[in-house]
C-alpha positions as CSV (number, residue, x, y, z in Angstrom):
1,M,105.0,104.5,85.5
2,T,103.3,102.1,82.9
3,R,106.5,100.1,82.6
4,R,106.7,99.7,86.4
5,V,103.1,98.6,86.6
6,V,103.7,95.9,83.9
7,L,106.9,94.7,85.7
8,G,105.0,94.6,89.0
9,S,102.3,92.6,87.4
10,L,104.8,90.1,86.0
11,V,106.3,89.6,89.4
12,L,102.9,89.2,91.0
13,V,101.8,86.7,88.3
14,A,104.9,84.7,88.9
15,L,104.3,84.7,92.7
16,L,100.7,83.6,92.2
17,G,101.9,80.9,89.8
18,W,104.3,79.7,92.4
19,L,101.6,79.5,94.9
20,A,99.4,77.5,92.5
21,V,102.3,75.1,91.7
22,R,102.8,74.5,95.4
23,A,99.1,73.7,95.8
24,I,99.1,71.4,92.8
25,A,102.2,69.6,94.1
26,R,100.6,69.1,97.5
27,R,97.5,67.5,95.9
28,Q,99.4,65.3,93.5
29,G,102.1,64.1,95.8
30,P,105.5,63.0,94.6
31,G,105.7,61.6,91.1
32,P,108.3,59.7,89.0
33,R,111.6,61.4,88.9
34,G,112.0,63.7,85.9
35,S,108.4,63.2,84.8
36,S,106.4,65.7,86.8
37,P,104.4,68.2,84.7
38,S,104.2,70.5,87.7
39,G,108.0,70.3,88.0
40,E,108.4,71.5,84.4
41,Y,105.9,74.2,84.9
42,A,107.6,75.3,88.0
43,A,111.0,75.5,86.2
44,A,109.4,77.6,83.5
45,M,107.8,79.9,86.0
46,Q,111.1,80.2,87.9
47,A,112.9,81.3,84.7
48,R,110.2,83.9,83.9
49,D,110.3,85.1,87.5
50,E,114.1,85.5,87.3
51,R,113.8,87.6,84.2
52,A,111.1,89.8,85.8
53,V,113.2,90.2,88.9
54,E,116.2,91.4,87.0
55,A,114.1,93.8,85.0
56,S,112.6,95.2,88.2
57,R,116.0,95.6,89.7
58,R,116.9,97.8,86.8
59,T,113.7,99.8,87.0
60,Y,113.9,100.3,90.7
61,R,117.6,100.9,90.8
62,K,117.3,104.2,92.7
63,E,114.8,102.8,95.2
64,L,117.1,100.0,96.0
65,G,120.0,102.4,96.3
66,F,118.0,104.5,98.7
67,C,117.2,101.5,100.9
68,E,120.9,100.3,100.8
69,A,121.9,103.8,102.1
70,M,119.5,103.3,105.0
71,R,121.4,100.2,106.2
72,F,123.4,102.2,108.8
73,V,120.3,102.3,111.0
74,E,119.4,98.7,112.1
75,G,116.3,97.4,110.4
76,A,115.8,100.6,108.4
77,D,116.7,99.0,105.1
78,V,114.1,96.3,105.5
79,A,111.5,98.8,106.5
80,C,112.4,100.9,103.5
81,L,112.0,98.0,101.1
82,T,108.7,97.1,102.6
83,D,107.5,100.7,102.4
84,F,108.4,100.8,98.7
85,A,106.6,97.4,98.1
86,A,103.4,99.0,99.5
87,E,104.0,102.4,97.8
88,H,104.5,100.8,94.3
89,R,102.2,97.9,95.1
90,D,104.8,95.6,93.8
91,V,105.8,92.3,95.5
92,F,109.2,92.5,93.8
93,F,110.6,94.4,96.8
94,C,109.4,91.5,99.1
95,G,112.0,89.2,97.4
96,E,114.7,91.7,98.3
97,V,114.1,91.5,102.1
98,P,115.3,88.7,104.4
99,A,113.0,85.7,104.6
100,A,112.1,86.5,108.2
101,S,110.6,89.8,107.2
102,R,109.0,88.7,103.9
103,E,105.6,87.8,105.3
104,N,105.1,91.3,106.6
105,C,106.0,92.6,103.2
106,F,103.4,90.5,101.5
107,F,100.9,91.7,104.1
108,R,101.7,95.3,103.3
109,V,101.2,94.7,99.5
110,A,98.0,92.8,100.1
111,R,96.7,95.7,102.2
112,A,97.7,98.3,99.6
113,T,96.3,96.3,96.6
114,G,93.4,94.4,98.1
115,Q,94.9,91.2,96.7
116,G,93.7,88.7,99.4
117,R,95.5,85.8,97.7
118,L,98.8,87.2,98.8
119,C,97.8,86.4,102.3
120,D,97.7,82.6,101.5
121,G,101.4,82.2,102.0
122,I,101.6,83.9,105.4
123,R,102.1,81.4,108.2
124,Q,101.7,83.6,111.3
125,P,98.0,83.1,112.2
126,E,97.4,86.6,113.5
127,M,99.2,88.3,110.7
128,Q,97.4,86.2,108.1
129,R,94.0,87.0,109.7
130,D,94.7,90.7,109.6
131,C,96.0,90.4,106.1
132,Y,92.7,88.9,104.8
133,L,90.7,91.6,106.7
134,D,92.8,94.5,105.5
135,A,92.7,93.1,101.9
136,A,88.9,92.9,102.1
137,M,88.9,96.5,103.5
138,R,90.9,97.7,100.5
139,G,89.6,95.7,97.6
140,G,86.1,94.6,98.6
141,D,86.7,91.1,97.3
142,A,85.1,88.5,99.6
143,D,86.4,85.4,97.7
144,A,89.6,85.3,99.8
145,C,87.6,85.4,103.0
146,Q,86.4,81.8,102.3
147,T,90.0,80.7,103.1
148,I,89.7,81.7,106.7
149,A,89.1,78.8,109.1
150,D,87.8,80.7,112.1
151,V,84.1,81.3,111.7
152,P,83.7,84.7,113.4
153,T,86.7,86.1,111.4
154,R,85.4,84.7,108.2
155,K,82.0,86.4,108.8
156,T,83.9,89.6,109.7
157,C,85.9,89.5,106.5
158,A,82.8,89.0,104.3
159,A,80.9,91.8,106.2
160,I,83.8,94.2,105.5
161,A,84.0,93.3,101.8
162,R,80.3,93.8,101.4
163,N,80.1,97.1,103.3
164,D,77.6,95.5,105.6
165,P,77.2,97.1,109.1
166,A,74.3,94.8,109.9
167,A,76.6,91.8,109.4
168,C,79.2,93.4,111.7
169,E,76.4,93.9,114.3
170,A,75.8,90.1,114.2
171,V,79.4,89.4,115.2
172,T,79.4,89.0,119.0
173,E,83.0,87.8,119.6
174,G,84.9,90.8,121.0
175,P,88.1,91.0,118.8
176,A,86.2,90.0,115.6
177,R,83.5,92.7,116.3
178,F,86.2,95.3,116.9
179,A,88.0,94.3,113.7
180,C,84.7,94.4,111.8
181,F,83.5,97.9,112.8
182,R,86.9,99.5,112.8
183,R,87.7,98.4,109.2
184,L,84.2,99.1,108.0
185,A,84.4,102.6,109.5
186,I,87.6,103.2,107.6
187,R,86.3,101.6,104.3
188,M,83.0,103.5,104.4
189,R,84.6,106.7,105.9
190,R,82.0,106.6,108.7
191,P,83.5,107.3,112.2
192,D,80.0,106.9,113.6
193,L,80.2,103.2,113.1
194,C,82.8,103.1,115.9
195,E,79.9,103.9,118.3
196,H,78.8,100.3,117.9
197,L,81.8,99.3,120.0
198,R,80.6,101.3,123.0
199,D,78.3,98.6,124.3
200,R,81.2,96.2,124.5
201,L,83.4,98.4,126.7
202,E,84.1,96.9,130.1
203,G,84.9,99.4,132.7
204,G,86.8,101.6,130.3
205,S,89.4,98.9,129.6
206,D,88.7,99.0,125.9
207,R,88.9,102.7,125.5
208,P,92.1,102.4,123.4
209,R,90.2,100.3,120.9
210,L,87.4,102.9,120.6
211,Y,90.0,105.7,120.3
212,E,91.9,103.7,117.7
213,C,88.7,103.3,115.7
214,W,87.8,107.0,115.8
215,N,91.4,107.8,114.9
216,D,91.7,105.6,111.9
217,A,88.2,106.5,110.6
218,A,89.0,110.2,110.9
219,V,92.2,109.8,109.0
220,A,90.1,108.0,106.3
221,T,87.7,111.0,106.0
222,G,90.6,113.5,106.2
223,Q,88.5,115.8,108.4
224,D,90.1,117.3,111.5
225,E,86.8,117.6,113.2
226,D,86.3,113.9,113.1
227,C,89.3,113.6,115.5
228,D,87.3,115.6,118.0
229,R,85.2,112.5,118.9
230,I,88.3,111.5,120.9
231,P,88.1,113.1,124.4
232,H,90.9,115.7,124.4
233,E,89.8,118.6,126.5
234,G,87.9,119.5,129.7
235,V,88.2,118.2,133.2
236,H,87.7,114.6,132.2
237,V,90.4,114.4,129.6
238,D,93.3,112.0,130.2
239,T,96.7,111.4,128.6
240,L,95.4,108.5,126.5
241,G,92.7,110.6,124.9
242,W,95.0,113.5,124.3
243,N,97.7,111.3,122.7
244,W,95.2,109.7,120.3
245,W,93.6,113.0,119.4
246,S,97.0,114.6,118.7
247,T,98.1,111.6,116.7
248,C,94.9,111.8,114.7
249,R,95.4,115.4,113.8
250,Q,99.0,114.8,112.9
251,R,98.2,111.9,110.6
252,I,95.6,114.0,108.8
253,A,98.0,116.9,108.3
254,T,100.7,114.5,107.0
255,R,98.3,113.0,104.4
256,A,96.9,116.4,103.5
257,A,100.5,117.4,102.6
258,G,100.7,114.5,100.2
259,A,103.1,112.4,102.1
260,D,102.6,108.7,102.6
261,C,104.2,107.8,106.0
262,R,104.0,104.4,107.6
263,D,101.6,104.3,110.6
264,E,102.7,101.0,112.2
265,R,105.9,102.3,113.6
266,K,108.1,105.3,113.4
267,D,109.0,106.1,109.8
268,L,112.5,107.6,109.7
269,T,111.8,109.1,106.3
270,C,108.5,110.7,107.1
271,R,109.8,114.2,107.7
272,G,111.7,114.1,104.4
273,K,108.5,112.9,102.6
274,V,106.6,115.8,104.0
275,A,109.3,118.2,103.1
276,A,109.4,116.9,99.5
277,A,105.6,116.8,99.2
278,T,105.4,120.5,100.3
279,G,108.5,121.6,98.5
280,D,109.8,123.0,101.8
281,F,113.4,121.9,102.5
282,S,113.5,124.0,105.7
283,K,111.6,121.1,107.3
284,C,114.8,119.1,107.2
285,Q,116.8,121.7,109.2
286,N,117.2,122.2,112.9
287,L,116.0,118.7,113.8
288,R,117.1,116.8,117.0
289,S,120.1,115.2,115.5
290,Y,122.4,115.2,112.5
291,T,121.2,111.7,111.6
292,E,117.6,112.9,111.4
293,M,118.7,115.9,109.2
294,D,120.7,113.7,106.9
295,I,117.9,111.2,106.4
296,C,115.5,114.0,105.8
297,A,117.8,115.6,103.2
298,L,118.4,112.2,101.5
299,T,114.7,111.5,101.3
300,Y,113.9,115.0,100.0
301,A,116.6,114.8,97.4
302,F,115.4,111.4,96.2
303,R,111.7,112.3,96.0
304,K,112.2,115.7,94.5
305,I,115.1,114.6,92.2
306,D,117.0,117.5,93.6
307,V,120.7,116.7,93.8
308,S,121.4,120.1,95.3
309,A,119.9,118.9,98.6
310,C,122.7,116.3,98.9
311,A,125.1,119.1,99.8
312,S,123.3,119.3,103.2
313,V,124.0,115.6,104.0
314,R,126.9,115.4,106.5
315,D,127.6,111.7,106.4
316,D,130.0,110.9,103.6
317,R,128.4,107.5,102.7
318,L,124.9,109.0,102.7
319,R,126.0,111.9,100.6
320,A,127.6,109.6,98.0
321,A,124.4,107.6,97.9
322,C,122.4,110.8,97.5
323,L,124.4,111.9,94.5
324,E,123.6,108.6,92.9
325,I,119.9,108.5,93.4
326,A,118.9,112.2,93.2
327,V,120.0,112.7,89.6
328,P,117.3,112.8,86.8
329,G,116.8,109.8,84.7
330,P,116.4,106.1,85.4
């Protein structure tokens, strides 16, 4: 684990160094050919980066093999690499995904680590905004917030980093106010802060936002009863409320089991993660399709380092991959 942390730090330092070089080059402009100090520094950084990447590829050989096995499902290999980037808090995996998906990967690592500087290289405005806000929620560092050009969003970011509900209350712009109280409710584990969004509801059209806030804050507390703030029973219950409440309970149960499943979209490996976390391989049986059962068994074998589970994998390619990544040792 220590070795992985060191390697991840080297890759992160190299990435931040590259961002610094790019910023210096922009300020200095083009210089005489062959005489740019920033060019020599960039070359040195590139060499160090390449060594760190090769070392990381050796360290994460099994993770890379697992994601390679997931290629048979469109987009699953990219999602897999991005998930490992967040899980290991290591930007190395972001270099292994296609360029079109790399910004989302940096976003996930920034969210997991609270490293707001990783958001600087994201070009999509909405993703970059959410990246800064999520990094502030995780790390509490307000320095990166100063990079945000939009004033309401910058104030929101600082309020989140400082754990300041009063500052969120001063934010009147709708989306920024929602972003502020939702993330603060998560960061402070206070579902009651979502109540501040009620006065902004317009004819019930913003109920999904209120339900989302309660849902995420309840997951942060890990308390089932906090999900019950979401209307889910009685004569006035609707499908929306029931779905959010059910999702809330399921997310808490998954985390309580010790599994880290992706929330943004369906995680094909989630059932296998839960099975591995609970040590219950039966959770990989009698699923809706052979594909789901194969992925579950592959995930279980990888995470439990249990090569015997590979015998349950029906697909020949997945079974071969399973036998490679489920054995003890590096």
